[in-house]
N, CA, C and O atoms as a DFTB+ gen file, in Angstrom:
524 C
 N C O
     1  1     165.238      97.443      -5.602
     2  2     165.947      98.037      -4.508
     3  2     166.038      99.527      -4.757
     4  3     166.503      99.952      -5.814
     5  1     165.598     100.330      -3.793
     6  2     165.663     101.773      -3.864
     7  2     167.019     102.227      -3.376
     8  3     167.425     101.895      -2.262
     9  1     167.726     102.985      -4.200
    10  2     169.072     103.396      -3.841
    11  2     169.350     104.752      -4.452
    12  3     169.306     104.915      -5.671
    13  1     169.637     105.727      -3.601
    14  2     170.053     107.010      -4.134
    15  2     170.897     107.730      -3.109
    16  3     170.851     107.426      -1.917
    17  1     171.669     108.688      -3.586
    18  2     172.540     109.451      -2.696
    19  2     172.029     110.883      -2.628
    20  3     171.638     111.462      -3.641
    21  1     172.036     111.436      -1.447
    22  2     171.661     112.826      -1.236
    23  2     172.889     113.540      -0.697
    24  3     173.481     113.111       0.294
    25  1     173.264     114.614      -1.342
    26  2     174.430     115.370      -0.893
    27  2     173.930     116.701      -0.356
    28  3     173.290     117.465      -1.079
    29  1     174.216     116.977       0.895
    30  2     173.846     118.246       1.529
    31  2     175.109     119.055       1.732
    32  3     176.140     118.528       2.149
    33  1     175.019     120.324       1.436
    34  2     176.170     121.197       1.626
    35  2     175.798     122.312       2.595
    36  3     175.479     123.420       2.164
    37  1     175.834     122.035       3.909
    38  2     175.506     123.081       4.870
    39  2     176.591     124.157       4.882
    40  3     177.749     123.899       4.553
    41  1     176.192     125.355       5.265
    42  2     177.126     126.476       5.336
    43  2     178.121     126.224       6.466
    44  3     177.731     125.802       7.555
    45  1     179.406     126.480       6.211
    46  2     180.490     126.342       7.182
    47  2     180.577     124.949       7.788
    48  3     180.868     124.797       8.975
    49  1     180.327     123.945       6.980
    50  2     180.405     122.575       7.469
    51  2     180.859     121.684       6.328
    52  3     180.839     122.092       5.167
    53  1     181.266     120.478       6.654
    54  2     181.654     119.533       5.618
    55  2     180.407     118.895       5.036
    56  3     179.392     118.809       5.727
    57  1     180.444     118.442       3.784
    58  2     179.276     117.814       3.168
    59  2     178.850     116.566       3.939
    60  3     179.666     115.864       4.535
    61  1     177.558     116.323       3.904
    62  2     176.980     115.138       4.532
    63  2     176.446     114.253       3.418
    64  3     175.687     114.723       2.570
    65  1     176.824     112.992       3.403
    66  2     176.355     112.059       2.396
    67  2     175.399     111.087       3.056
    68  3     175.721     110.492       4.085
    69  1     174.217     110.924       2.463
    70  2     173.233     109.969       2.964
    71  2     172.880     109.025       1.836
    72  3     172.728     109.454       0.692
    73  1     172.751     107.779       2.135
    74  2     172.351     106.786       1.141
    75  2     171.164     106.032       1.701
    76  3     171.213     105.518       2.819
    77  1     170.074     105.965       0.902
    78  2     168.892     105.257       1.348
    79  2     168.842     103.901       0.656
    80  3     168.843     103.838      -0.574
    81  1     168.799     102.839       1.407
    82  2     168.700     101.494       0.873
    83  2     167.509     100.825       1.545
    84  3     167.505     100.607       2.757
    85  1     166.511     100.507       0.751
    86  2     165.300      99.857       1.258
    87  2     164.703     100.595       2.453
    88  3     164.456     100.010       3.508
    89  1     164.476     101.897       2.260
    90  2     163.826     102.742       3.244
    91  2     164.575     102.846       4.572
    92  3     163.950     103.121       5.596
    93  1     165.877     102.639       4.591
    94  2     166.678     102.829       5.789
    95  2     167.803     103.798       5.451
    96  3     168.518     103.607       4.468
    97  1     167.956     104.818       6.249
    98  2     169.037     105.773       6.009
    99  2     170.321     105.272       6.644
   100  3     170.341     104.903       7.819
   101  1     171.383     105.260       5.870
   102  2     172.705     104.900       6.356
   103  2     173.561     106.152       6.291
   104  3     173.591     106.827       5.262
   105  1     174.237     106.465       7.344
   106  2     175.131     107.602       7.366
   107  2     176.554     107.094       7.167
   108  3     176.802     105.904       7.362
   109  1     177.489     107.943       6.788
   110  2     178.846     107.485       6.465
   111  2     179.461     106.561       7.503
   112  3     180.190     105.639       7.137
   113  1     179.199     106.772       8.763
   114  2     179.793     105.919       9.787
   115  2     179.216     104.505       9.767
   116  3     179.830     103.580      10.299
   117  1     178.026     104.326       9.150
   118  2     177.382     103.010       9.126
   119  2     177.739     102.204       7.877
   120  3     177.512     100.995       7.840
   121  1     178.287     102.852       6.864
   122  2     178.571     102.155       5.611
   123  2     179.703     101.154       5.782
   124  3     180.703     101.434       6.444
   125  1     179.536     100.005       5.187
   126  2     180.586      98.994       5.248
   127  2     181.243      98.796       3.901
   128  3     182.262      98.112       3.807
   129  1     180.673      99.390       2.841
   130  2     181.275      99.294       1.507
   131  2     181.427     100.693       0.941
   132  3     180.605     101.562       1.228
   133  1     182.456     100.930       0.146
   134  2     182.610     102.247      -0.478
   135  2     181.453     102.518      -1.438
   136  3     180.925     101.596      -2.059
   137  1     181.063     103.785      -1.556
   138  2     179.941     104.144      -2.413
   139  2     180.178     103.709      -3.853
   140  3     179.245     103.250      -4.512
   141  1     181.405     103.843      -4.357
   142  2     181.611     103.492      -5.761
   143  2     181.542     101.996      -6.029
   144  3     181.530     101.596      -7.193
   145  1     181.496     101.155      -5.006
   146  2     181.349      99.724      -5.253
   147  2     179.894      99.274      -5.204
   148  3     179.597      98.100      -5.425
   149  1     178.971     100.220      -4.908
   150  2     177.555      99.867      -4.916
   151  2     177.106      99.636      -6.353
   152  3     177.636     100.269      -7.266
   153  1     176.141      98.743      -6.577
   154  2     175.705      98.462      -7.934
   155  2     175.054      99.689      -8.575
   156  3     174.321     100.430      -7.921
   157  1     175.332      99.888      -9.857
   158  2     174.757     101.011     -10.580
   159  2     173.314     100.690     -10.948
   160  3     172.986      99.571     -11.342
   161  1     172.473     101.688     -10.813
   162  2     171.090     101.521     -11.219
   163  2     170.995     101.888     -12.681
   164  3     171.622     102.850     -13.126
   165  1     170.220     101.135     -13.430
   166  2     170.063     101.464     -14.837
   167  2     168.584     101.591     -15.163
   168  3     167.748     100.856     -14.639
   169  1     168.286     102.523     -16.024
   170  2     166.928     102.747     -16.485
   171  2     166.695     101.860     -17.702
   172  3     167.488     101.895     -18.642
   173  1     165.610     101.053     -17.708
   174  2     165.330     100.236     -18.889
   175  2     165.106     101.118     -20.123
   176  3     164.464     102.166     -20.042
   177  1     165.641     100.681     -21.258
   178  2     165.528     101.432     -22.514
   179  2     164.678     100.627     -23.488
   180  3     164.901      99.434     -23.689
   181  1     163.691     101.305     -24.093
   182  2     162.830     100.694     -25.099
   183  2     162.951     101.530     -26.366
   184  3     162.820     102.753     -26.330
   185  1     163.203     100.855     -27.489
   186  2     163.354     101.565     -28.764
   187  2     162.053     101.543     -29.548
   188  3     161.351     100.534     -29.607
   189  1     161.755     102.693     -30.149
   190  2     160.622     102.825     -31.071
   191  2     161.168     103.469     -32.329
   192  3     161.838     104.500     -32.265
   193  1     160.883     102.861     -33.479
   194  2     161.303     103.444     -34.759
   195  2     160.108     104.073     -35.454
   196  3     158.981     103.589     -35.352
   197  1     160.374     105.150     -36.156
   198  2     159.372     105.773     -37.017
   199  2     159.812     105.506     -38.450
   200  3     160.879     105.947     -38.877
   201  1     158.973     104.773     -39.189
   202  2     159.244     104.470     -40.605
   203  2     157.945     104.610     -41.374
   204  3     156.921     104.067     -40.959
   205  1     157.969     105.318     -42.473
   206  2     156.788     105.515     -43.313
   207  2     155.613     106.041     -42.491
   208  3     154.466     105.651     -42.709
   209  1     155.910     106.922     -41.552
   210  2     154.917     107.567     -40.689
   211  2     154.159     106.568     -39.819
   212  3     152.986     106.770     -39.505
   213  1     154.840     105.488     -39.432
   214  2     154.294     104.481     -38.520
   215  2     155.297     104.238     -37.403
   216  3     156.503     104.401     -37.593
   217  1     154.791     103.845     -36.230
   218  2     155.656     103.472     -35.120
   219  2     155.895     101.968     -35.135
   220  3     154.958     101.185     -35.291
   221  1     157.166     101.563     -34.972
   222  2     157.531     100.146     -34.889
   223  2     158.349      99.921     -33.628
   224  3     159.415     100.525     -33.513
   225  1     157.938      99.108     -32.690
   226  2     156.634      98.464     -32.646
   227  2     155.565      99.495     -32.283
   228  3     155.859     100.529     -31.683
   229  1     154.339      99.199     -32.653
   230  2     153.248     100.128     -32.340
   231  2     152.738      99.927     -30.919
   232  3     152.028     100.778     -30.384
   233  1     153.105      98.790     -30.303
   234  2     152.712      98.544     -28.917
   235  2     153.907      98.025     -28.127
   236  3     154.626      97.133     -28.576
   237  1     154.104      98.597     -26.950
   238  2     155.187      98.203     -26.044
   239  2     154.591      97.802     -24.708
   240  3     153.538      98.303     -24.312
   241  1     155.264      96.902     -24.018
   242  2     154.892      96.570     -22.646
   243  2     156.062      96.937     -21.753
   244  3     157.184      96.473     -21.956
   245  1     155.789      97.777     -20.758
   246  2     156.817      98.222     -19.830
   247  2     156.401      97.845     -18.415
   248  3     155.211      97.683     -18.145
   249  1     157.366      97.702     -17.509
   250  2     157.038      97.304     -16.141
   251  2     156.347      98.416     -15.350
   252  3     156.604      99.602     -15.557
   253  1     155.489      98.013     -14.464
   254  2     154.760      98.933     -13.597
   255  2     155.725      99.594     -12.602
   256  3     156.717      98.991     -12.191
   257  1     155.421     100.824     -12.227
   258  2     156.180     101.569     -11.213
   259  2     157.672     101.678     -11.515
   260  3     158.497     101.663     -10.601
   261  1     158.015     101.787     -12.784
   262  2     159.416     101.873     -13.194
   263  2     159.592     103.018     -14.186
   264  3     158.841     103.131     -15.155
   265  1     160.579     103.857     -13.939
   266  2     160.917     104.895     -14.909
   267  2     161.612     104.222     -16.081
   268  3     162.528     103.425     -15.878
   269  1     161.193     104.527     -17.303
   270  2     161.817     103.938     -18.487
   271  2     162.203     105.042     -19.472
   272  3     161.658     106.146     -19.463
   273  1     163.159     104.691     -20.310
   274  2     163.650     105.603     -21.338
   275  2     163.167     105.091     -22.687
   276  3     163.424     103.943     -23.050
   277  1     162.466     105.945     -23.430
   278  2     162.078     105.610     -24.797
   279  2     163.086     106.259     -25.736
   280  3     163.235     107.480     -25.750
   281  1     163.770     105.444     -26.512
   282  2     164.685     105.939     -27.533
   283  2     163.914     105.886     -28.840
   284  3     163.626     104.805     -29.354
   285  1     163.584     107.041     -29.371
   286  2     162.755     107.126     -30.575
   287  2     163.653     107.471     -31.750
   288  3     164.311     108.511     -31.761
   289  1     163.672     106.585     -32.741
   290  2     164.544     106.732     -33.908
   291  2     163.663     107.035     -35.114
   292  3     162.843     106.210     -35.516
   293  1     163.836     108.211     -35.683
   294  2     163.046     108.618     -36.842
   295  2     163.826     108.304     -38.117
   296  3     164.818     108.965     -38.424
   297  1     163.376     107.301     -38.848
   298  2     164.026     106.914     -40.110
   299  2     163.402     107.622     -41.322
   300  3     163.859     107.446     -42.452
   301  1     162.366     108.415     -41.080
   302  2     161.696     109.119     -42.175
   303  2     162.486     110.351     -42.601
   304  3     163.358     110.833     -41.878
   305  1     162.160     110.850     -43.792
   306  2     162.827     112.054     -44.301
   307  2     162.104     113.324     -43.856
   308  3     162.426     114.422     -44.310
   309  1     161.123     113.166     -42.963
   310  2     160.424     114.322     -42.402
   311  2     160.342     114.173     -40.885
   312  3     160.421     113.066     -40.353
   313  1     160.185     115.282     -40.212
   314  2     160.100     115.268     -38.752
   315  2     158.779     114.654     -38.292
   316  3     157.801     114.618     -39.039
   317  1     158.771     114.179     -37.063
   318  2     157.551     113.673     -36.422
   319  2     157.591     114.099     -34.972
   320  3     158.663     114.244     -34.385
   321  1     156.410     114.299     -34.392
   322  2     156.324     114.643     -32.981
   323  2     155.675     113.495     -32.226
   324  3     154.519     113.149     -32.469
   325  1     156.439     112.905     -31.301
   326  2     155.892     111.889     -30.410
   327  2     155.037     112.636     -29.396
   328  3     155.507     113.565     -28.738
   329  1     153.767     112.220     -29.276
   330  2     152.872     112.922     -28.357
   331  2     151.946     111.944     -27.654
   332  3     151.470     110.972     -28.241
   333  1     151.703     112.230     -26.378
   334  2     150.753     111.443     -25.588
   335  2     150.143     112.340     -24.533
   336  3     150.845     112.885     -23.680
   337  1     148.822     112.488     -24.598
   338  2     148.128     113.272     -23.577
   339  2     148.153     112.533     -22.244
   340  3     148.324     113.149     -21.192
   341  1     147.983     111.218     -22.289
   342  2     147.930     110.409     -21.075
   343  2     149.278     110.367     -20.353
   344  3     149.326     110.295     -19.125
   345  1     150.372     110.412     -21.120
   346  2     151.713     110.412     -20.525
   347  2     152.224     111.835     -20.258
   348  3     153.251     112.032     -19.608
   349  1     151.482     112.814     -20.774
   350  2     151.877     114.215     -20.641
   351  2     153.274     114.450     -21.225
   352  3     154.131     115.075     -20.600
   353  1     153.478     113.934     -22.434
   354  2     154.773     114.052     -23.099
   355  2     154.581     114.451     -24.566
   356  3     153.615     114.055     -25.218
   357  1     155.515     115.234     -25.053
   358  2     155.612     115.521     -26.474
   359  2     157.062     115.853     -26.801
   360  3     157.761     116.511     -26.031
   361  1     157.487     115.380     -27.957
   362  2     158.893     115.572     -28.345
   363  2     158.979     115.529     -29.863
   364  3     158.536     114.564     -30.485
   365  1     159.541     116.561     -30.455
   366  2     159.758     116.573     -31.903
   367  2     161.045     115.815     -32.193
   368  3     162.093     116.086     -31.606
   369  1     160.943     114.858     -33.115
   370  2     162.098     114.085     -33.553
   371  2     162.375     114.489     -35.004
   372  3     161.611     114.122     -35.897
   373  1     163.450     115.236     -35.254
   374  2     163.755     115.643     -36.627
   375  2     163.988     114.439     -37.544
   376  3     164.225     113.324     -37.081
   377  1     163.916     114.686     -38.830
   378  2     164.139     113.639     -39.838
   379  2     165.496     112.983     -39.634
   380  3     166.488     113.651     -39.342
   381  1     165.524     111.656     -39.794
   382  2     166.766     110.879     -39.721
   383  2     167.580     111.174     -38.455
   384  3     168.795     111.364     -38.518
   385  1     166.904     111.208     -37.322
   386  2     167.605     111.449     -36.065
   387  2     166.921     110.694     -34.925
   388  3     165.951     109.966     -35.136
   389  1     167.446     110.884     -33.716
   390  2     166.946     110.174     -32.548
   391  2     166.523     111.174     -31.485
   392  3     167.007     112.305     -31.450
   393  1     165.618     110.745     -30.622
   394  2     165.192     111.556     -29.493
   395  2     164.922     110.654     -28.306
   396  3     164.687     109.457     -28.470
   397  1     164.955     111.218     -27.123
   398  2     164.736     110.457     -25.897
   399  2     163.565     111.063     -25.138
   400  3     163.450     112.280     -24.994
   401  1     162.696     110.173     -24.655
   402  2     161.575     110.572     -23.813
   403  2     161.575     109.649     -22.603
   404  3     161.574     108.426     -22.750
   405  1     161.576     110.231     -21.407
   406  2     161.470     109.441     -20.188
   407  2     160.019     109.418     -19.740
   408  3     159.340     110.445     -19.749
   409  1     159.547     108.236     -19.348
   410  2     158.187     108.109     -18.827
   411  2     158.221     107.305     -17.532
   412  3     159.157     106.546     -17.278
   413  1     157.195     107.484     -16.732
   414  2     157.069     106.702     -15.514
   415  2     157.715     107.375     -14.331
   416  3     158.300     108.455     -14.416
   417  1     157.578     106.679     -13.225
   418  2     156.921     105.394     -12.994
   419  2     155.411     105.509     -13.232
   420  3     154.787     106.513     -12.889
   421  1     154.842     104.460     -13.824
   422  2     153.440     104.462     -14.224
   423  2     152.653     103.375     -13.507
   424  3     153.192     102.334     -13.131
   425  1     151.379     103.642     -13.330
   426  2     150.463     102.650     -12.779
   427  2     150.041     101.710     -13.912
   428  3     150.176     102.069     -15.082
   429  1     149.535     100.516     -13.590
   430  2     149.063      99.604     -14.635
   431  2     147.994     100.276     -15.504
   432  3     147.149     101.026     -15.016
   433  1     148.059      99.986     -16.791
   434  2     147.088     100.554     -17.721
   435  2     147.633     100.616     -19.131
   436  3     148.712     100.100     -19.424
   437  1     146.869     101.257     -19.999
   438  2     147.261     101.430     -21.401
   439  2     147.343     102.930     -21.667
   440  3     146.415     103.684     -21.372
   441  1     148.472     103.340     -22.228
   442  2     148.742     104.741     -22.483
   443  2     148.972     104.946     -23.983
   444  3     150.030     104.581     -24.495
   445  1     148.002     105.523     -24.692
   446  2     148.178     105.728     -26.134
   447  2     149.157     106.867     -26.436
   448  3     149.324     107.796     -25.645
   449  1     149.797     106.766     -27.601
   450  2     150.648     107.848     -28.100
   451  2     150.417     107.948     -29.597
   452  3     149.879     107.027     -30.211
   453  1     150.821     109.062     -30.182
   454  2     150.618     109.254     -31.623
   455  2     151.644     110.236     -32.156
   456  3     152.331     110.921     -31.397
   457  1     151.733     110.290     -33.480
   458  2     152.582     111.262     -34.151
   459  2     151.743     112.474     -34.495
   460  3     150.796     112.377     -35.276
   461  1     152.076     113.593     -33.929
   462  2     151.296     114.818     -34.119
   463  2     151.223     115.235     -35.584
   464  3     150.200     115.761     -36.020
   465  1     152.292     115.008     -36.352
   466  2     152.314     115.464     -37.739
   467  2     151.603     114.492     -38.683
   468  3     151.157     114.898     -39.757
   469  1     151.489     113.223     -38.303
   470  2     150.788     112.218     -39.107
   471  2     149.906     111.369     -38.187
   472  3     150.142     110.168     -38.052
   473  1     148.887     111.977     -37.549
   474  2     148.118     111.284     -36.519
   475  2     147.252     110.130     -37.027
   476  3     146.870     109.258     -36.245
   477  1     146.939     110.112     -38.314
   478  2     146.108     109.018     -38.839
   479  2     146.887     107.717     -38.952
   480  3     146.301     106.639     -38.846
   481  1     148.189     107.797     -39.165
   482  2     148.980     106.576     -39.335
   483  2     149.916     106.296     -38.172
   484  3     150.108     105.139     -37.797
   485  1     150.497     107.333     -37.599
   486  2     151.481     107.148     -36.525
   487  2     150.752     107.059     -35.182
   488  3     150.509     108.069     -34.523
   489  1     150.409     105.825     -34.791
   490  2     149.692     105.594     -33.541
   491  2     150.287     104.404     -32.819
   492  3     150.795     103.475     -33.447
   493  1     150.222     104.434     -31.497
   494  2     150.736     103.321     -30.716
   495  2     150.195     103.331     -29.301
   496  3     149.466     104.239     -28.901
   497  1     150.568     102.295     -28.545
   498  2     150.123     102.162     -27.158
   499  2     151.254     101.615     -26.311
   500  3     152.048     100.788     -26.761
   501  1     151.314     102.089     -25.083
   502  2     152.239     101.540     -24.102
   503  2     151.407     100.841     -23.041
   504  3     150.572     101.457     -22.379
   505  1     151.651      99.538     -22.892
   506  2     150.950      98.734     -21.896
   507  2     151.856      98.669     -20.666
   508  3     153.039      98.346     -20.773
   509  1     151.299      98.973     -19.521
   510  2     152.059      98.937     -18.270
   511  2     151.431      97.869     -17.390
   512  3     150.261      97.962     -17.017
   513  1     152.225      96.850     -17.063
   514  2     151.735      95.792     -16.184
   515  2     152.889      95.108     -15.487
   516  3     154.057      95.359     -15.785
   517  1     152.542      94.234     -14.552
   518  2     153.555      93.449     -13.853
   519  2     154.199      92.505     -14.869
   520  3     153.501      91.857     -15.649
   521  1     155.525      92.432     -14.857
   522  2     156.182      91.537     -15.829
   523  2     156.807      90.371     -15.139
   524  3     157.403      89.514     -15.791
């Protein structure tokens, strides 16, 4: 279900709130439920750990056409850079810390990623398909 709120602030006017639900615009006069009672949308979270310059798991499967959050936890005593040319993402994760990378929505396919600082060992793939 597609759901988002758009807030417009025209000059010398009161704000206009629009909510799109399944490709239909509802204006405040059409709403039958308060906005705060609408279900919250959540982004799926997938964890990847870096240990001994390897990614665990080295392969993930994520849903097609969905924005996802990768929580990358570096357990090594040295920094690593999560990098993917196909995903157009790169993020340095300092030693013993966490980092977040958002990807998607993606089309079906396989998207490789690697650790820039240890590319021979830190390698992985993200599989995107219907789940």
